[in-house]
C-alpha positions as CSV (number, residue, x, y, z in Angstrom):
1,M,-26.3,-29.9,-30.1
2,K,-27.8,-26.4,-30.5
3,I,-25.9,-23.2,-31.0
4,R,-27.1,-19.9,-29.7
5,P,-25.3,-16.9,-31.1
6,L,-24.6,-13.9,-28.8
7,H,-25.5,-10.2,-29.3
8,D,-25.6,-9.3,-33.0
9,R,-24.2,-12.6,-34.3
10,V,-26.0,-14.8,-36.9
11,V,-25.5,-18.5,-37.7
12,V,-25.8,-19.3,-41.4
13,R,-25.9,-22.6,-43.2
14,R,-24.1,-22.2,-46.5
15,Q,-26.2,-23.2,-49.5
16,E,-24.7,-25.8,-51.8
17,E,-24.2,-24.9,-55.4
18,E,-24.5,-27.1,-58.4
19,A,-21.5,-29.2,-59.1
20,T,-22.2,-29.2,-62.9
21,T,-21.8,-26.3,-65.3
22,A,-24.6,-25.2,-67.7
23,S,-22.8,-27.1,-70.4
24,G,-22.8,-30.3,-68.4
25,I,-19.2,-30.3,-67.2
26,V,-18.8,-31.7,-63.7
27,L,-16.5,-29.6,-61.5
28,P,-14.4,-31.2,-58.8
29,G,-14.7,-29.9,-55.3
30,S,-11.3,-28.1,-55.5
31,A,-12.4,-26.1,-58.6
32,Q,-15.7,-24.9,-57.1
33,E,-16.0,-21.6,-55.3
34,K,-17.9,-21.7,-52.0
35,P,-21.3,-20.1,-52.3
36,N,-21.8,-16.7,-50.8
37,Q,-25.4,-17.2,-49.8
38,G,-27.1,-19.2,-47.1
39,E,-30.0,-19.7,-44.8
40,V,-30.1,-18.1,-41.3
41,I,-30.6,-20.9,-38.8
42,A,-30.1,-18.9,-35.5
43,V,-29.9,-15.2,-34.5
44,G,-28.7,-13.5,-31.4
45,E,-30.8,-11.2,-29.2
46,G,-29.4,-8.0,-30.7
47,R,-26.7,-5.4,-30.3
48,I,-26.4,-3.5,-27.1
49,L,-26.4,0.3,-27.7
50,N,-24.4,2.8,-25.7
51,N,-27.5,3.8,-23.7
52,G,-27.9,0.1,-22.6
53,E,-30.9,-0.6,-24.8
54,R,-30.9,-3.6,-27.1
55,Q,-31.3,-3.1,-30.9
56,A,-33.1,-6.1,-32.5
57,L,-31.6,-7.7,-35.6
58,T,-33.2,-7.1,-39.0
59,V,-32.6,-10.7,-40.2
60,Q,-34.7,-13.6,-39.0
61,V,-34.4,-17.4,-38.9
62,G,-35.3,-18.8,-42.3
63,D,-34.0,-15.7,-44.3
64,T,-31.7,-16.3,-47.3
65,V,-28.8,-13.9,-47.0
66,L,-25.8,-12.8,-49.0
67,F,-22.4,-12.5,-47.3
68,G,-18.7,-12.0,-48.1
69,G,-16.2,-14.7,-48.9
70,Y,-14.3,-14.4,-45.6
71,A,-16.8,-15.7,-43.1
72,N,-15.9,-17.5,-39.9
73,T,-16.6,-21.2,-40.2
74,V,-17.2,-23.6,-37.3
75,K,-18.2,-27.2,-37.1
76,V,-21.2,-28.2,-35.0
77,D,-22.2,-31.9,-35.0
78,G,-20.0,-32.4,-38.1
79,E,-21.8,-29.7,-40.1
80,E,-19.9,-26.6,-41.2
81,L,-21.8,-23.4,-40.2
82,L,-20.9,-19.7,-40.5
83,I,-21.0,-17.2,-37.6
84,L,-21.4,-13.7,-38.9
85,S,-22.0,-10.3,-37.3
86,E,-25.1,-8.7,-38.8
87,N,-23.0,-6.0,-40.4
88,E,-21.1,-8.7,-42.4
89,I,-24.4,-9.6,-44.2
90,Y,-24.8,-7.7,-47.5
91,G,-28.5,-8.3,-47.9
92,V,-31.5,-10.6,-47.7
93,L,-32.8,-12.4,-50.9
94,E,-36.5,-12.2,-51.3
95,D,-38.9,-13.8,-53.9
């Protein structure tokens, strides 16, 4: 199944963080914070402006982005994905 976000929405796959601390302690799932970065896997066509024109999104599929901790989570084919508005994305991580 594919998901196609509408308007200025972005679908993000949350990146998994290490389950072991730097000192070698393994953290159980309940003690771990969910990561606040992920990979963009789908983007909408853009926001519709008041004059009827469409403003394209600045993020693209494949970008690694930072977002807040209160993102909307959905399950698609058993995988947890996030659906965010572009304005909920804080920035794009670049090499």
